[in-house]
Residue, then its C-alpha position, 0 to 999 in steps of 0.5 A: x230365588x228370583x221372581x220368575x223361578x218363584x213363579x216356575x215353582x208355584x205353577x209346577x206345584x200347583x199343577x201336581x196338585x190340580x191334577x193329583x187332588x182337583x180344583x176344589x181340593x187344592x188351596x192357595x194355603x196349601x200351595x204356599x205351605x209347600x213353597x215355603x215363605x209367606x202367603x203374600x209371596x203367592x198372592x203377589x204372584x197370583x190373587x186367586x185360585x182362578x187365575x193360578x189354574x189359568x197359569x197351569x192350563x197354558x203351561x200344560x197347553x204350551x207343553x202339550x203344543x211343543x211335544x207335538x211339534x205340530x205340522x199346522x205350524x207349516x200354515x198350509x194344507x195337505x191331507x198328510x199334514x192334517x193326518x199328521x196332525x190329527x195322530x199326534x194330537x189323539x196320542x197327546x189327548x190320551x196321555x196322563x196329564x191331559x187325560x187328569x185334566x180332562x177328568x178334572x173339568x168333567x168333575x168340577x167343571x159344573x161346580x166351578x164353571x170358571x174353570x170351564x171358561x178358562x180351559x175353553x179359551x186356553x184349550x179347545x178354542x186355541x186349537x179351533x183357531x189354529x185349525x181354522x187357520x191351517x184349513x183356511x189355506x185351501x178353502x174359505x173362511x166359513x168352510x174353514x172354521x166347519x171343518x175346524x170344528x169337525x176335526x177337533x170334535x172327532x179327535x176329543x170325541x175319540x178320546x172320550x170314547x177310548x176312555x169309557x174303554x177297558x184299555x186304552x187304544x194301542x198306537x196302531x188303533x189311534x193311527x187306524x182311527x185317524x186312517x179312517x176319519x180323514x178317508x171320511x172326510x170331504x176334502x177340497x182341492x187345494x192345489x190353489x188357495x180361493x182369492x180374497x173377493x172381500x176387498 
């Protein structure tokens, strides 16, 4: 098995272990045992459990983004593009892997603050940058950043609300929430992109 394949195998084993057992109950030794071979092989790829957790979050975020097929990638703001993104994001936030990762961060983040930092840098902060760039094609940068925080907080808040219900929301309920949310936003006219007067 070449180095890249070995690293992929390590991350796959670690992903399953972190999501099923949690951060505290996942050990580098157990991952090494399941992988087979020497512990030195594992340590040659990842020098700490935190580094391995970061690789797991990176992998989950990349899969998450690829499965959304995000309309933000068009880099041009439209209300329909924003709505489409929010519907896709809300759906993905309620998938089993996304719920497991969120539950792990909530359950163990105070005991292991490093995992909160890893998760925040690779998921919420990244989402904030992407949404800000999308909105900045229709408004100034400061307003785009403020609006991005509102949009992302609404989607994450909806997921938190959904997880307190006896049953997860139906797809129709997700779409209705997004439509209601978009309808109550004060969105700008976006026929023209604001001029950059900084120079």
